[in-house]
N, C-alpha and C positions, 0 to 999 in steps of 0.2 A: 327588792332584788339586788343581788350582788353585781358589781361592775367588773368587767375585765379590761385591764389596761391594754391598749392596742398600739399606741404610738406616743413618743415624746420627741418634740422638735424644738430647737433653740433658735433664737434670732437676736439681732442687735440693731438698734435704731439710734439715730443721732439727730439732735437739733443743734445746729452749728452756732447760732447766735441768740436764739430766742429764750433759752433757758426754760423751755416749755416741756414739762414732764409728760404731758399727754401726747404731744407730737412725737417725742422720742419713743414713747411706749407704743403708739400706733405703728410707727416705722419698724420697731422691733418685731411686732406681731406679723406684719406684712412680710418681713424678711424671713421669719420662720415658715410662713406658708409657702413661700417660694421654694423652699427645700423639701416640701412634702407632696406626696401624691398617694392618696389612699385608694386602693383598688380591690378591697376585700369584701365589699358590701354584698355583692351577689353570692359570694362563697358562703357567707354566714347568714344569708336570708334577711338582711336588714337594708336600710337605705341611709344615705348621708344625713337624713333628718333624725335618725334614731340615735346618733352619737351624742355623747356628752363631751364638751370641750372646756377644760379647765385651764385658765391662763394665769400665770404669775408674771407680773412685770416688776422689775427692780429699777427704780429711778434714783438719781443721786440726791434729790432733795424733795421734800414735800410730797410724799406718796399720797397723802390725803387730798392733794389738789388734782390728781389724775382723774380725768373725766372717764369713769368706768364705762358708761354707756357708749361713748365715742370709741373707746378701744374695742368693746364688744362688737360694734358694727363692722369691724374689719373682718370678722369671721362670718362667712356666708351661710353656714349650715350648723345644725345641731343646737343643743341646749348649752348656752355659753355662760360661764362664770368667770369673772375677772377679779383678781386680787392684786393690789399694788403694795409693794414693800420698799423699804429703803435699801438701796444698793446701787448698782451701776457705777458711773464714773462722771465726775465733773472735772474737765481739763481746763485750767485757766489759760487765757491767751497771754501773749508776751507782756502787754502793758498792765495786766491785772484788772482791767475794767470789765471784762466779759469772761464767759466760760462756755465750753461746748458740753452739752449734756449727752451722755451715752446711756441708753437703757438696754437692759437685757430682758428677754421674754422666754418663758418655757410654755409651750403649748402641748397639753396632754390630752389625748383622745382616749375615751373609754366607751364601752358598750355594755348594756345590761346583758347579763348571762341568763340564757333561758333555763328554766328549771328542768 
């Protein structure tokens, strides 16, 4: 069945000193969720469990090190897919020995279209 795009929300997450791409990605997803409230399920005859949630997280280094399952756990409902890509921002601190990781997340909700 074809899917209908219902919502796109963006978020930003930061790991100040740990350079942990998973932590920054999780925080970006949580930030996106704080901006969203989906209230159309009754209108379309579906439940929150029927939605598909596709997440793209952009981290400044080592996207392959993002714990996809840990990021997916931040999403309480739906069929969740998480993809990590290179992006975001690494901001070096003054003395150059550390950096702050900033991740971006796009959370995209879709539903199956009834025939």
